[in-house]
Every structure is written in C-alpha cells, then in structure tokens.
TORKOL-4160 file (C-alpha; in steps of 0.2 Angstrom, whole numbers, padded with zeros to 4 digits, m for minus):
332
<pt num="1" X="0000" Y="0000" Z="0000"/>
<pt num="2" X="0009" Y="0016" Z="m0006"/>
<pt num="3" X="0009" Y="0030" Z="0007"/>
<pt num="4" X="m0001" Y="0045" Z="0004"/>
<pt num="5" X="0004" Y="0063" Z="0010"/>
<pt num="6" X="m0009" Y="0062" Z="0023"/>
<pt num="7" X="m0002" Y="0045" Z="0030"/>
<pt num="8" X="0015" Y="0053" Z="0031"/>
<pt num="9" X="0008" Y="0068" Z="0040"/>
<pt num="10" X="m0002" Y="0059" Z="0053"/>
<pt num="11" X="0009" Y="0043" Z="0055"/>
<pt num="12" X="0004" Y="0025" Z="0054"/>
<pt num="13" X="m0007" Y="0014" Z="0064"/>
<pt num="14" X="m0002" Y="m0004" Z="0069"/>
<pt num="15" X="m0012" Y="m0010" Z="0054"/>
<pt num="16" X="m0003" Y="0002" Z="0042"/>
<pt num="17" X="0014" Y="m0003" Z="0049"/>
<pt num="18" X="0011" Y="m0021" Z="0046"/>
<pt num="19" X="0004" Y="m0019" Z="0029"/>
<pt num="20" X="0020" Y="m0008" Z="0024"/>
<pt num="21" X="0032" Y="m0021" Z="0031"/>
<pt num="22" X="0023" Y="m0035" Z="0021"/>
<pt num="23" X="0024" Y="m0025" Z="0005"/>
<pt num="24" X="0042" Y="m0020" Z="0007"/>
<pt num="25" X="0047" Y="m0038" Z="0011"/>
<pt num="26" X="0037" Y="m0045" Z="m0004"/>
<pt num="27" X="0045" Y="m0032" Z="m0015"/>
<pt num="28" X="0062" Y="m0036" Z="m0009"/>
<pt num="29" X="0061" Y="m0055" Z="m0008"/>
<pt num="30" X="0050" Y="m0065" Z="m0021"/>
<pt num="31" X="0050" Y="m0080" Z="m0010"/>
<pt num="32" X="0038" Y="m0071" Z="0002"/>
<pt num="33" X="0020" Y="m0077" Z="0000"/>
<pt num="34" X="0004" Y="m0073" Z="0010"/>
<pt num="35" X="m0010" Y="m0086" Z="0013"/>
<pt num="36" X="m0025" Y="m0086" Z="0023"/>
<pt num="37" X="m0044" Y="m0084" Z="0024"/>
<pt num="38" X="m0049" Y="m0068" Z="0015"/>
<pt num="39" X="m0032" Y="m0061" Z="0015"/>
<pt num="40" X="m0033" Y="m0057" Z="m0004"/>
<pt num="41" X="m0048" Y="m0050" Z="m0012"/>
<pt num="42" X="m0055" Y="m0043" Z="0005"/>
<pt num="43" X="m0038" Y="m0039" Z="0012"/>
<pt num="44" X="m0041" Y="m0049" Z="0028"/>
<pt num="45" X="m0054" Y="m0047" Z="0042"/>
<pt num="46" X="m0045" Y="m0032" Z="0049"/>
<pt num="47" X="m0039" Y="m0026" Z="0032"/>
<pt num="48" X="m0021" Y="m0029" Z="0037"/>
<pt num="49" X="m0017" Y="m0036" Z="0020"/>
<pt num="50" X="m0027" Y="m0023" Z="0010"/>
<pt num="51" X="m0021" Y="m0020" Z="m0007"/>
<pt num="52" X="m0007" Y="m0033" Z="m0007"/>
<pt num="53" X="m0016" Y="m0045" Z="m0019"/>
<pt num="54" X="m0019" Y="m0032" Z="m0032"/>
<pt num="55" X="m0001" Y="m0027" Z="m0031"/>
<pt num="56" X="0007" Y="m0044" Z="m0030"/>
<pt num="57" X="m0006" Y="m0055" Z="m0038"/>
<pt num="58" X="m0016" Y="m0070" Z="m0032"/>
<pt num="59" X="m0001" Y="m0082" Z="m0034"/>
<pt num="60" X="0008" Y="m0073" Z="m0019"/>
<pt num="61" X="m0007" Y="m0067" Z="m0009"/>
<pt num="62" X="m0018" Y="m0083" Z="m0008"/>
<pt num="63" X="m0036" Y="m0084" Z="m0002"/>
<pt num="64" X="m0037" Y="m0101" Z="0006"/>
<pt num="65" X="m0052" Y="m0112" Z="0011"/>
<pt num="66" X="m0058" Y="m0111" Z="0029"/>
<pt num="67" X="m0046" Y="m0124" Z="0035"/>
<pt num="68" X="m0033" Y="m0119" Z="0048"/>
<pt num="69" X="m0024" Y="m0136" Z="0048"/>
<pt num="70" X="m0023" Y="m0135" Z="0029"/>
<pt num="71" X="m0016" Y="m0117" Z="0029"/>
<pt num="72" X="m0003" Y="m0121" Z="0042"/>
<pt num="73" X="0002" Y="m0138" Z="0033"/>
<pt num="74" X="0003" Y="m0129" Z="0016"/>
<pt num="75" X="0014" Y="m0115" Z="0024"/>
<pt num="76" X="0026" Y="m0128" Z="0031"/>
<pt num="77" X="0027" Y="m0137" Z="0014"/>
<pt num="78" X="0031" Y="m0120" Z="0006"/>
<pt num="79" X="0044" Y="m0116" Z="0019"/>
<pt num="80" X="0053" Y="m0133" Z="0017"/>
<pt num="81" X="0053" Y="m0130" Z="m0002"/>
<pt num="82" X="0063" Y="m0113" Z="0001"/>
<pt num="83" X="0049" Y="m0101" Z="0001"/>
<pt num="84" X="0045" Y="m0088" Z="0015"/>
<pt num="85" X="0027" Y="m0091" Z="0019"/>
<pt num="86" X="0017" Y="m0079" Z="0030"/>
<pt num="87" X="0000" Y="m0089" Z="0035"/>
<pt num="88" X="m0013" Y="m0078" Z="0043"/>
<pt num="89" X="m0024" Y="m0086" Z="0056"/>
<pt num="90" X="m0040" Y="m0075" Z="0057"/>
<pt num="91" X="m0041" Y="m0075" Z="0076"/>
<pt num="92" X="m0030" Y="m0083" Z="0090"/>
<pt num="93" X="m0044" Y="m0095" Z="0095"/>
<pt num="94" X="m0043" Y="m0103" Z="0077"/>
<pt num="95" X="m0025" Y="m0108" Z="0081"/>
<pt num="96" X="m0032" Y="m0124" Z="0089"/>
<pt num="97" X="m0036" Y="m0133" Z="0073"/>
<pt num="98" X="m0018" Y="m0129" Z="0067"/>
<pt num="99" X="m0010" Y="m0134" Z="0083"/>
<pt num="100" X="m0004" Y="m0151" Z="0077"/>
<pt num="101" X="0004" Y="m0144" Z="0062"/>
<pt num="102" X="0012" Y="m0130" Z="0071"/>
<pt num="103" X="0019" Y="m0138" Z="0086"/>
<pt num="104" X="0022" Y="m0156" Z="0081"/>
<pt num="105" X="0029" Y="m0152" Z="0063"/>
<pt num="106" X="0034" Y="m0134" Z="0061"/>
<pt num="107" X="0043" Y="m0132" Z="0078"/>
<pt num="108" X="0052" Y="m0149" Z="0077"/>
<pt num="109" X="0058" Y="m0150" Z="0059"/>
<pt num="110" X="0075" Y="m0142" Z="0063"/>
<pt num="111" X="0078" Y="m0155" Z="0076"/>
<pt num="112" X="0070" Y="m0169" Z="0067"/>
<pt num="113" X="0081" Y="m0167" Z="0052"/>
<pt num="114" X="0097" Y="m0163" Z="0062"/>
<pt num="115" X="0097" Y="m0145" Z="0055"/>
<pt num="116" X="0095" Y="m0150" Z="0037"/>
<pt num="117" X="0078" Y="m0143" Z="0035"/>
<pt num="118" X="0072" Y="m0126" Z="0043"/>
<pt num="119" X="0055" Y="m0119" Z="0043"/>
<pt num="120" X="0056" Y="m0100" Z="0039"/>
<pt num="121" X="0038" Y="m0096" Z="0042"/>
<pt num="122" X="0029" Y="m0082" Z="0051"/>
<pt num="123" X="0012" Y="m0085" Z="0057"/>
<pt num="124" X="0002" Y="m0069" Z="0059"/>
<pt num="125" X="m0012" Y="m0070" Z="0072"/>
<pt num="126" X="m0023" Y="m0056" Z="0079"/>
<pt num="127" X="m0024" Y="m0058" Z="0098"/>
<pt num="128" X="m0032" Y="m0052" Z="0114"/>
<pt num="129" X="m0048" Y="m0045" Z="0120"/>
<pt num="130" X="m0056" Y="m0027" Z="0121"/>
<pt num="131" X="m0065" Y="m0026" Z="0105"/>
<pt num="132" X="m0082" Y="m0035" Z="0110"/>
<pt num="133" X="m0079" Y="m0050" Z="0099"/>
<pt num="134" X="m0088" Y="m0067" Z="0101"/>
<pt num="135" X="m0081" Y="m0083" Z="0109"/>
<pt num="136" X="m0064" Y="m0089" Z="0102"/>
<pt num="137" X="m0060" Y="m0071" Z="0096"/>
<pt num="138" X="m0052" Y="m0063" Z="0112"/>
<pt num="139" X="m0040" Y="m0075" Z="0120"/>
<pt num="140" X="m0021" Y="m0073" Z="0124"/>
<pt num="141" X="m0013" Y="m0090" Z="0122"/>
<pt num="142" X="0005" Y="m0084" Z="0120"/>
<pt num="143" X="0011" Y="m0094" Z="0135"/>
<pt num="144" X="0005" Y="m0110" Z="0126"/>
<pt num="145" X="0017" Y="m0107" Z="0111"/>
<pt num="146" X="0031" Y="m0100" Z="0122"/>
<pt num="147" X="0031" Y="m0117" Z="0130"/>
<pt num="148" X="0034" Y="m0125" Z="0113"/>
<pt num="149" X="0052" Y="m0128" Z="0109"/>
<pt num="150" X="0056" Y="m0123" Z="0092"/>
<pt num="151" X="0044" Y="m0108" Z="0091"/>
<pt num="152" X="0048" Y="m0090" Z="0093"/>
<pt num="153" X="0034" Y="m0079" Z="0099"/>
<pt num="154" X="0032" Y="m0060" Z="0097"/>
<pt num="155" X="0019" Y="m0048" Z="0102"/>
<pt num="156" X="0023" Y="m0029" Z="0097"/>
<pt num="157" X="0012" Y="m0015" Z="0105"/>
<pt num="158" X="0017" Y="0000" Z="0093"/>
<pt num="159" X="0017" Y="0003" Z="0075"/>
<pt num="160" X="0036" Y="0006" Z="0075"/>
<pt num="161" X="0039" Y="m0011" Z="0084"/>
<pt num="162" X="0027" Y="m0020" Z="0073"/>
<pt num="163" X="0036" Y="m0016" Z="0057"/>
<pt num="164" X="0054" Y="m0019" Z="0064"/>
<pt num="165" X="0049" Y="m0035" Z="0072"/>
<pt num="166" X="0039" Y="m0042" Z="0058"/>
<pt num="167" X="0054" Y="m0039" Z="0046"/>
<pt num="168" X="0065" Y="m0049" Z="0058"/>
<pt num="169" X="0052" Y="m0063" Z="0059"/>
<pt num="170" X="0050" Y="m0065" Z="0041"/>
<pt num="171" X="0069" Y="m0066" Z="0039"/>
<pt num="172" X="0071" Y="m0078" Z="0053"/>
<pt num="173" X="0076" Y="m0096" Z="0048"/>
<pt num="174" X="0064" Y="m0103" Z="0061"/>
<pt num="175" X="0045" Y="m0102" Z="0063"/>
<pt num="176" X="0039" Y="m0087" Z="0072"/>
<pt num="177" X="0021" Y="m0084" Z="0079"/>
<pt num="178" X="0018" Y="m0066" Z="0077"/>
<pt num="179" X="0004" Y="m0060" Z="0088"/>
<pt num="180" X="m0005" Y="m0044" Z="0084"/>
<pt num="181" X="m0015" Y="m0036" Z="0098"/>
<pt num="182" X="m0031" Y="m0031" Z="0089"/>
<pt num="183" X="m0036" Y="m0019" Z="0103"/>
<pt num="184" X="m0022" Y="m0007" Z="0097"/>
<pt num="185" X="m0024" Y="m0010" Z="0078"/>
<pt num="186" X="m0030" Y="0007" Z="0075"/>
<pt num="187" X="m0030" Y="0015" Z="0092"/>
<pt num="188" X="m0016" Y="0028" Z="0088"/>
<pt num="189" X="m0004" Y="0033" Z="0075"/>
<pt num="190" X="0015" Y="0034" Z="0076"/>
<pt num="191" X="0028" Y="0042" Z="0064"/>
<pt num="192" X="0040" Y="0028" Z="0058"/>
<pt num="193" X="0053" Y="0027" Z="0045"/>
<pt num="194" X="0047" Y="0023" Z="0028"/>
<pt num="195" X="0063" Y="0014" Z="0024"/>
<pt num="196" X="0065" Y="m0004" Z="0030"/>
<pt num="197" X="0073" Y="m0007" Z="0047"/>
<pt num="198" X="0073" Y="m0022" Z="0059"/>
<pt num="199" X="0071" Y="m0024" Z="0078"/>
<pt num="200" X="0080" Y="m0040" Z="0085"/>
<pt num="201" X="0069" Y="m0054" Z="0091"/>
<pt num="202" X="0072" Y="m0056" Z="0110"/>
<pt num="203" X="0075" Y="m0038" Z="0114"/>
<pt num="204" X="0064" Y="m0029" Z="0126"/>
<pt num="205" X="0061" Y="m0010" Z="0127"/>
<pt num="206" X="0062" Y="0001" Z="0142"/>
<pt num="207" X="0046" Y="0012" Z="0139"/>
<pt num="208" X="0050" Y="0023" Z="0154"/>
<pt num="209" X="0064" Y="0023" Z="0167"/>
<pt num="210" X="0061" Y="0022" Z="0186"/>
<pt num="211" X="0069" Y="0018" Z="0202"/>
<pt num="212" X="0055" Y="0012" Z="0214"/>
<pt num="213" X="0047" Y="m0003" Z="0205"/>
<pt num="214" X="0048" Y="m0012" Z="0188"/>
<pt num="215" X="0032" Y="m0016" Z="0178"/>
<pt num="216" X="0034" Y="m0029" Z="0164"/>
<pt num="217" X="0020" Y="m0031" Z="0151"/>
<pt num="218" X="0017" Y="m0033" Z="0132"/>
<pt num="219" X="0004" Y="m0030" Z="0119"/>
<pt num="220" X="m0011" Y="m0020" Z="0122"/>
<pt num="221" X="m0008" Y="m0021" Z="0141"/>
<pt num="222" X="0007" Y="m0009" Z="0140"/>
<pt num="223" X="m0005" Y="0005" Z="0137"/>
<pt num="224" X="m0015" Y="0001" Z="0152"/>
<pt num="225" X="0001" Y="0001" Z="0162"/>
<pt num="226" X="0005" Y="0018" Z="0155"/>
<pt num="227" X="m0013" Y="0024" Z="0160"/>
<pt num="228" X="m0009" Y="0017" Z="0178"/>
<pt num="229" X="0007" Y="0027" Z="0179"/>
<pt num="230" X="m0003" Y="0042" Z="0177"/>
<pt num="231" X="m0014" Y="0038" Z="0192"/>
<pt num="232" X="0001" Y="0036" Z="0204"/>
<pt num="233" X="0007" Y="0050" Z="0215"/>
<pt num="234" X="0021" Y="0060" Z="0206"/>
<pt num="235" X="0034" Y="0054" Z="0219"/>
<pt num="236" X="0033" Y="0036" Z="0213"/>
<pt num="237" X="0046" Y="0032" Z="0200"/>
<pt num="238" X="0041" Y="0016" Z="0190"/>
<pt num="239" X="0051" Y="0008" Z="0176"/>
<pt num="240" X="0040" Y="0001" Z="0163"/>
<pt num="241" X="0047" Y="m0013" Z="0151"/>
<pt num="242" X="0038" Y="m0019" Z="0135"/>
<pt num="243" X="0044" Y="m0037" Z="0133"/>
<pt num="244" X="0040" Y="m0037" Z="0114"/>
<pt num="245" X="0046" Y="m0054" Z="0112"/>
<pt num="246" X="0038" Y="m0067" Z="0123"/>
<pt num="247" X="0050" Y="m0081" Z="0118"/>
<pt num="248" X="0065" Y="m0080" Z="0119"/>
<pt num="249" X="0061" Y="m0066" Z="0131"/>
<pt num="250" X="0074" Y="m0053" Z="0137"/>
<pt num="251" X="0078" Y="m0059" Z="0154"/>
<pt num="252" X="0094" Y="m0048" Z="0155"/>
<pt num="253" X="0084" Y="m0032" Z="0154"/>
<pt num="254" X="0071" Y="m0038" Z="0166"/>
<pt num="255" X="0084" Y="m0044" Z="0179"/>
<pt num="256" X="0094" Y="m0028" Z="0178"/>
<pt num="257" X="0079" Y="m0017" Z="0181"/>
<pt num="258" X="0072" Y="m0027" Z="0196"/>
<pt num="259" X="0090" Y="m0028" Z="0204"/>
<pt num="260" X="0089" Y="m0009" Z="0203"/>
<pt num="261" X="0071" Y="m0006" Z="0209"/>
<pt num="262" X="0069" Y="m0021" Z="0220"/>
<pt num="263" X="0051" Y="m0023" Z="0216"/>
<pt num="264" X="0041" Y="m0030" Z="0201"/>
<pt num="265" X="0023" Y="m0031" Z="0195"/>
<pt num="266" X="0019" Y="m0041" Z="0179"/>
<pt num="267" X="0004" Y="m0037" Z="0169"/>
<pt num="268" X="m0004" Y="m0048" Z="0155"/>
<pt num="269" X="m0021" Y="m0052" Z="0148"/>
<pt num="270" X="m0020" Y="m0071" Z="0149"/>
<pt num="271" X="m0026" Y="m0081" Z="0163"/>
<pt num="272" X="m0015" Y="m0081" Z="0179"/>
<pt num="273" X="m0011" Y="m0099" Z="0181"/>
<pt num="274" X="0004" Y="m0104" Z="0171"/>
<pt num="275" X="0004" Y="m0088" Z="0161"/>
<pt num="276" X="0020" Y="m0079" Z="0156"/>
<pt num="277" X="0019" Y="m0069" Z="0172"/>
<pt num="278" X="0023" Y="m0085" Z="0182"/>
<pt num="279" X="0039" Y="m0089" Z="0172"/>
<pt num="280" X="0044" Y="m0071" Z="0174"/>
<pt num="281" X="0041" Y="m0071" Z="0192"/>
<pt num="282" X="0052" Y="m0087" Z="0194"/>
<pt num="283" X="0066" Y="m0080" Z="0184"/>
<pt num="284" X="0066" Y="m0064" Z="0194"/>
<pt num="285" X="0066" Y="m0075" Z="0210"/>
<pt num="286" X="0080" Y="m0085" Z="0204"/>
<pt num="287" X="0091" Y="m0070" Z="0199"/>
<pt num="288" X="0085" Y="m0056" Z="0210"/>
<pt num="289" X="0081" Y="m0065" Z="0227"/>
<pt num="290" X="0093" Y="m0054" Z="0237"/>
<pt num="291" X="0088" Y="m0038" Z="0229"/>
<pt num="292" X="0069" Y="m0040" Z="0231"/>
<pt num="293" X="0060" Y="m0029" Z="0244"/>
<pt num="294" X="0043" Y="m0037" Z="0240"/>
<pt num="295" X="0036" Y="m0053" Z="0232"/>
<pt num="296" X="0033" Y="m0051" Z="0213"/>
<pt num="297" X="0015" Y="m0047" Z="0210"/>
<pt num="298" X="0004" Y="m0052" Z="0194"/>
<pt num="299" X="m0010" Y="m0042" Z="0187"/>
<pt num="300" X="m0019" Y="m0054" Z="0174"/>
<pt num="301" X="m0035" Y="m0060" Z="0167"/>
<pt num="302" X="m0044" Y="m0073" Z="0177"/>
<pt num="303" X="m0043" Y="m0092" Z="0177"/>
<pt num="304" X="m0059" Y="m0093" Z="0167"/>
<pt num="305" X="m0065" Y="m0093" Z="0149"/>
<pt num="306" X="m0065" Y="m0075" Z="0142"/>
<pt num="307" X="m0083" Y="m0069" Z="0146"/>
<pt num="308" X="m0094" Y="m0061" Z="0133"/>
<pt num="309" X="m0093" Y="m0043" Z="0129"/>
<pt num="310" X="m0104" Y="m0036" Z="0144"/>
<pt num="311" X="m0090" Y="m0043" Z="0156"/>
<pt num="312" X="m0075" Y="m0042" Z="0144"/>
<pt num="313" X="m0068" Y="m0026" Z="0152"/>
<pt num="314" X="m0070" Y="m0033" Z="0169"/>
<pt num="315" X="m0059" Y="m0048" Z="0164"/>
<pt num="316" X="m0045" Y="m0038" Z="0157"/>
<pt num="317" X="m0032" Y="m0029" Z="0168"/>
<pt num="318" X="m0036" Y="m0011" Z="0168"/>
<pt num="319" X="m0026" Y="0004" Z="0175"/>
<pt num="320" X="m0035" Y="0004" Z="0191"/>
<pt num="321" X="m0030" Y="m0014" Z="0195"/>
<pt num="322" X="m0012" Y="m0011" Z="0190"/>
<pt num="323" X="m0011" Y="0005" Z="0200"/>
<pt num="324" X="m0017" Y="m0003" Z="0215"/>
<pt num="325" X="m0005" Y="m0018" Z="0213"/>
<pt num="326" X="0009" Y="m0006" Z="0211"/>
<pt num="327" X="0005" Y="0004" Z="0227"/>
<pt num="328" X="0002" Y="m0013" Z="0237"/>
<pt num="329" X="0019" Y="m0019" Z="0231"/>
<pt num="330" X="0027" Y="m0003" Z="0236"/>
<pt num="331" X="0019" Y="m0003" Z="0253"/>
<pt num="332" X="0024" Y="m0021" Z="0257"/>
C-alpha cells in the first residue's frame, strides 16, 4: 500500500505498519507469500493485507479455504521448499485446529532433520480482547506457544515495533508466531521510518525509566500500564518494560531493572495460572532474590474462559487494578 501525503503527516497505525512491512518484504524477496482466509480479495478481516493481492497477484497473496490445519500444513510445505510463507490465522482461537501442524511439525523440523531442514515461516495472528468479539476471538494464548520448543513468539504493541519485528520474523530461519494485539490495531498513529529497518527478536524495550518498581508487560496491556502510571502519585518512580518478544524473552533487561528497583509487577491479559507472568516471576526470584524488597505481583486475566462482551472489560487488567497492585507492592 503506497503511502499518501496524509499518512506521512499523521503517521501509521499498527495495521498500516504491518501492511507496509509485508509490502516491502514482498518487494524485496519474491520468496515471500501470504496465505489465509480472506487475505486477498477482501484484504483480511481487519484489512491488514489490504491492497497486497492487487499489487502482487493472487499467486503470492492466496485466499485459502476455511481450514486452519490446511493453511498451516501448506505453509510448512512451502517453507521446506525454500519459500518464506506468512500464513494468517484470522483469530487466535482458530490456532487450535492448526496446533498439530504448528507444534508437532513446524517447531520440530530443525531437530527432526538434524538441521538439514528449517521452517522460515511467520504465522500472523490477531490476539487479545477489548473489541467485543464473540467466543474464540479474544484470547491470549501466548504462553502455550512460548512453552513449545522450536517456536519464537512475538507480540509488538506499537506501529514502530510491529514493522521492525515483523521484518525480523520474516527473515528468521525458524517459525515465528507473530501475535498482533487487535485492541491497538487502530487506536493511535506513530511516525515511523518509511525505509525498512529491523528490531532484534528477543530484545525488550524500556518504555519509561524508574527507580522504585519495575512493571513488565506486552501487547495492548502496555497502554493500560501507562494509564496506571498516570494515576500514581508523582513521587513514585516506575520503570515500565515492554517485553515485545515473549519467547525468547529478554531476561537480562528484566533482571537488571528489578535488581535496581527491588520490586516488580507483571501485567498480562492471559489467565493467571501458568501464564508468562509465572515464568517471569520465577526467573526474577532466581536471579534477584537478594535484591527483592517485596514478592513479585501479577495483574492478569482470570482463570476462566474469556466472558462475553458485557463482562469483557471486567476480565481484562485495567489501569485501576495495575495502579493498586503497584501501590500494594510498594507498601509491602
């Protein structure tokens, strides 16, 4: 999608940034192909791939049947044959039918073939709640895939990060699950370079520096954390880290921050039990035990199925819950 003067003036949304990254990489590398349900003629359910089939043709932007296992299996075959496929799964809940292909095949081929075969595939998946979608359209299953050896898992929160991380994911020799937080698809715009650039997978971002407490989050929850910081007294200094990559996550940045502040709150939309917050808490306990002034706290979704839209916002961590957890941790 070519940029217009208005887009340059106002900046890009997350959707725009992903579209631009896809177009630039397809222009640069003719091995890159897109496939998924409605990604071509309709430009995807969220219009992320809008205009790409017209620009690159139906052979490189392929509308598939409604069959996630078939989409994933086809993408694996394309990757084995030397292509750089980017399958889209319309919503995170629909990863279920593709789970076998993704975890038992894509994630294992490097090991199974003793390095002879790699799967350079990027699986794009809208993720998370907050848009009043029906069941199977609002979950946050990143911990499931972070627990799968052989997969890399990425979740950007800003247009700048989305473009740079997506280009890194497409060029990676191994399969990457690229979660796109749909709640912030069009929530704001950001000025980003028109030229291509990459952000290393596995590198967190310090959004704001602080000395009293560390908050770690990712995806749309980063913005609830920012809102929570605005609710705190001015004399409280919080360091906010956007993890960006769920696996392999940037333990060094988190550890260095917690060793400085002595306190940590982890925020994510997914259910609390066995979520990534549990893994982060364990790593912090192992590496920062003698520095901790309070137990690591988690502000998360609840251990239940995501409710329908009337209760959806009650389920998701909000600025009020986060701010209360920060103050409780500081008062410990």
